[in-house]
N, C-alpha and C positions, 0 to 999 in steps of 0.2 A: 504494500500499499503505500502510495506517495505521502511524504510529508508535506505540508502546506507550501515551505519553501520550494520543494521539488515540483509541486503542481504549478506554481506560478512560472517556473523555469520552462516546464512542458509547454505551457500555453503559448511561450514566447518563440519556440523552436520554429515553427512555419514561418515567423517574419524575420529569423536571424539570418536564413540561408536562401538567397535568392540565385536565378541562373548565372550571374556574372558577378557576384560580389557577396561577401559574409560580413556580419556585423563583427567588431571587434570584440564583444563579449562573449563569442564563442572560445575566445583565446583567454579572457580575463575576469570572467564571471565565476566565483566561487560556485555559487548556486548552480550554474550549467555543469561545472566540473561534478558536483555531487550527482548531479544527473547521469552524467556519461559513466560513473561509477556503477550506477543502478542499473541502466538501460544497455551498457557497451560492456564494460569490464567485468560486471557480475553476472551478464546474462549471455553474451555472444560467444563462438568459439574464439580461444585464445591459444596462441603457442605457449607451450609449456618448455619444451625441450627436444633433442635427438636422442633416439635410441642408442645413437654410437656413443654418447655421452657415458652410458651404463653397461659398458662391455662385460662385466662379471655380475653374479648374483650378489645382492647386498649393496650395489654402489648405488648411490642417490645423489640428488641435488635439490636444494631447497629453492624455490621459487614464488614469485607472486602472482597472483591473479587477481587483480586490482588491489585491494588492501587485505586479501585473503593469502596466508603463507601456506604453500602448499610442499608436500614431499613428493617428486617424482622419483620411484624407486624399483629396482629391478628386483622381484622377489627372489627366494630359494629356489621358487618353480620356475624361473625364467620370464614371467609374465610381468611386463611395466605397469604401474599402477601410478595413481595421482592421489594422494590421500590429504586430507585438511591434517594440517599440522597444530593438532588441538588435541589435548587429553580428552577423553570422554568421561572423565571424572570432574574436574574442576575448569578446566579449559585452558591449561598450560600448554604452550609450546614444546613439543616433546623431541624435537630436534633442532638444536640450537647452530651447530656446524652448517656452512653454506653447501658443503659436499663431503663425501666420505663413502667408507664401505662398514655397513653395520648389519649382525645379524638380529638386531632388535633395537625398539627406541624406548628409553626409560624416561619417564616424568618425574623430575627430581624433585617434584612438591611432595608427593605421597606414595612415589614409589611403582607405580603402575609401570607393566611391561607391556610390550607390544611387537610382535615378529615384523619382519621386513615385509611381510605380506599385509600387514594390518591387523592381525589377529590379536586378541588381547589373550597374554599368555599367563600372567601374574599379577595379583592382585594382594598388597600387602595387609596382614592383619586380616584374613578374610572370615575370620569368625564376627567381625564387625556386620557382615551382611547375612541376609537370612538365606534359608534354604532354596527358595526362589529365584536367587539372583543367579543370571544369566551371562555367564561371560560371552557367549557367541553374539548377544546382542549390544556389545559394547566396543567390538574392536574401532580402529581409526576409521573415520567416516571418508569413504570414497568421493570423489567429484562426481557429479550426478551422470557425467558424460565424458567418455574419454575415448578418442580414436586417434588412429595413426594414418599418416599417407606417406610412403617413401621413408620410412623411418622417424618423421616429423610427428612429436606427440601433441596433439590438442587436447583441450580439455573444455568443458562448459559448466558454468556452475548453476544452470537452469537445466531441469529435467525434460523440458520440452523444447523443440525448435527443429531446425532443419538439421539435414544430415551433414556431416562434413564436408562429403562430396559434394553435395549441392553448394555449399557455402564457398568451396573452392574453385567449383566451376572452370572456367577456362584458365585460371590461375596454375592447374594442376600440372600443365606441360613444363611449366618454369620448373619446379620441382625436379622433374627428369631431366631436365639439361643441368640443374646443379649436381644431381647425384651421378649422371652417366658421363660427366667429365672424367671421371675416373674408369680406366680401361675395364675394372672389374665390377663396377657399379657399386661402390660403396667408399664412404667417406671416413674419417677419423675428427672427432669432435674434443679431442682430449689435450689439446694443444695450450688451453687455458680461456682466460676471460679477461678483456678490459673493461672496465667499470669506469662510466664519466657520468657526472651529476651536472645538471645546468639549471640556471634561474630562468627557466622560460616555459612555455607551453608543450606539451607532448607531441601537439599536431604540426610542429614544425619541423619534424624530422623528416629529410630524406624526400627523394622524388622530384626535386625541382631542376630543370635542366636550363633555367635562364639566368641561374646566380654563378656558374663555374668560372665565366670569363671576367667577373666582376670582383667575387670572393675569392677565388682561387687564381689569379690572373697570373701568379709568378711559375705557379706549376702547369698553367697550360700553355705558358712561354716556352718552359724546357719541353713539355712533350713535343711542342711544334719542330723545335731546334734538334731533338732527337732524331739520329738517323738509323742508328744500329739496332735498336728494339731491344727486347728483353722478354722472358716467359710471361709476365703478365702486361706487356703493353700491347695491346689490340688497338689503341687509338691512334691511329694514323691520321695525319690531316688536321681536320677540323672537325670535330665529332659532335658539336653542339650549333653547327651551323644549317640553314635550311636546305643545302645542297650537299649535306655530308650523306644522305641516305638513311640517316636514322630518325627514329619517331617519338613521341609522347605516346603512351599507349593506357586506354581506360578497358579494362576487361570483365567489368561488373562487380558488383558486391563491394566496392572499394578497393579492390587488387589494381594497382597500376605499376607501369614501369616505365623507365626510360630505355626503351628499345633499341640497342645498338647493334642489331643482326645486320641492318642493310649496310651501314660504314663499314663494320668489320669483314663482311663479305667481300668488299671492294679490294679490302687490303689483305685478304687470306693468304695468297701466295708469299707475300712478304713475311708475315707472321710465322708460316711454317718453314721458310728459309732459315730465320733467325731460330725457330724453335729448334731445329735439325741440328744446329751448330752448338747447342748446349748440351752439359752433361747429362744423359738419359733422354734428352730430346726427341732424337730419330726414332729410338725405341719405343718412347711413347706412341708417337705417330703410328708405327707400325702396329704397337699392340690395341690402340683403339679402332683401326680398319679391321683387325682380325675379329675383335670382340663384336663389334657393331655393324661391320659390312661397309663399303665404300663410300654409300650416299648418306647413311645416319652418321658416320665417324666425320665426314665432312660439315654436316650440319652442327654437331657437337663441338669440334673444333672451332668453328665460327663463335659460338657462344663462348667459349672458352672457360666455361664454367661460372659465367658471370651474368645472371638473368637480369641483374640489377631490378629487382621486383619488389613491391611493399605489398604485402599480404594482409589486409585490413584485419584487425587495427592496430597488431603489435609485433609483426614480423616483417623483417626485410632480409633479402639474399643480395647481397652487394660485395661486388670484388670477391674475395675469396672467404668472407665471413658471413656467420649467420647473426643476424643484429635482433635484439630484444628490447622494445620501446616500452618502458614501465612509468606510467605516471604516478605523482608521488602528492602534487598538489597543483591547483591551476596554474601555477608559477615555478614549479619544480618537476624534472623530470630525470629520471636515470636512464641510461643506455648501456646495455651490455653487448660486447661484439666478441663472437668466439670465432677464431682463425680455423680453419678448416682446411685439413690436409686429404689428398687423395690417396686411397690404397691402390696397391699394384703398380706404383710408380717408381723411379730412382729415387733416392733420399735427396738429391740434388735438386731436383724439380721442386719438392716440396718446401725445402731450404730457401730457393729464389722466388717461390710464393709467396713465402713469410717475410721475405725482403720489403718484396712490392707493398705487402700490406702494411707493413710498419712504416714505408716511407710516407703513405698518404693518411693512415687512420690509427698509427700509433700515437701514444701520450704526447711525444715531442716532434710531430710530424709536421709535413707541409700542408695539411688538408682538413683533417677532422677538428683540431682546434680552433682553427678559423671558423667552422660552423656554429661549434659551441659559443663562441663569442658574438657570432652572427645572431643567434636564437635569444641571447639574453638583452642585446641591443634592441631587438624586435619585441620583447616582452615591455622593456621600457617605454619604447616609442608607442606603444598602443595604448598606453594610460593616458595620452595625450587625445581624448577621443571627444574633441568638441563636434569634428566630423567623424563618425564613428567606422564608417563604411571601409572596408578591405576590398579592393578592386581586383577580381580575378578573371577576366575578360580575354585575356592573351590567348588568340588564336581561336577562339569562337567562331569566326567567320569562315575558317577553312578547315574546322575540322569535319571528317569524314567517318562513315562507317565502314569498317573493314570487311572482308568476306568471312570472317568468323563471327561478325556481329559486335566487335569490339571499336571503340571509337580511338581515332588517331589524330594526331597532331603533328606539327614541326617539333623539333628537340627542345626548343625553348618555351613551347606553348604551357598553358596552364591546364590542359587537359587532363593532366593527373590531380591537380588540387579540385579540379570541378568532381572528379570521378570520387575521391575519398568523401567529399563533403555531400555527395547525394546519397553514399551510404550512411554518413553520420545523420544525415535528417532522417533517413528511413528508420535505422535502428532507434533513434533517439525517441521515435513516434510510436513504435510497437507497443502496443497495449500489455502489460504486465501479468 
């Protein structure tokens, strides 16, 4: 049931998002943020983690679903579960470490013990409970819905709603490109995580092709000057110009991408030539063709493992990393970046991929810190709301429907932002 404050916010949602602009309150209003927690992060499908993070029974990761702490764990039976991090006695968190391996979880308040499958194993001083106490009814509470696609674990805190397959829709193919960049179709997500907190709204993160030549001008200039290439460098020429062959794409349900396929296809031969000169590169190309066939391998090599897609509302697959966007407050956001390695390739290939990731997305890199600074300045500027509208009309006049039904625009068009806000508006208005 909505609180009076949320009811007021809900009544305003229709007016806050128009076809070509949004009101700054969508970024700055605490009431709107509370409604987002209720309608989006505590109801819709959220990405929790990847099965490859949990290679062994007992491996676990503590994650957030909105404000709810959950444990993603591979039980002794090999099954991956998403369990609420809450003792069934007094409600204390039973897992305080962010990751590890455990046969059981213990509540340090009163000593209740749970298996890594969520079953209640032991109750201290059991004589204090009657004969009708049923341990089976007091296991850790599972998330109401948990599904996977290609090892990506999603969960929803609502018992009802569309299937994960329906939610992902056209975005599923981009998970395939991400996984099948490995010649054995498997990725390794145990390299660690970078955590960044910035003082700005969660909806600023990612999928903007208009800003790179301004926010990241020095990096763009360097890419333009480079001629030898490297394992991660498929951005030849001018990747964000209208004649690059690249696009922005809205594939529905808020899922959007900076589609670099066209531009990378133009420069594939240069990329393959450069790749073949690197340690392990020639064998990687050979293995990809053997695994997937000439045509599919060529398509996968064009994507280079980087679909650059945002899966609404909290997941992005960018460069070599999996990114989780976690809203903390209306003006505070945590971003988690998990570098991904490919299985079935030479170690030198994964080392080179990590160096490329560090150069743009690392904590002292040339790119990602600029973005965090940009988002904080954006949050500051939005407070000056005498004229409160944010204009998102770039490219509307030239947007087209592609053959698969997705909407496409030029690389710097705001097709992506409009696609995300269409989903935001729909989710915020869905009856609870």
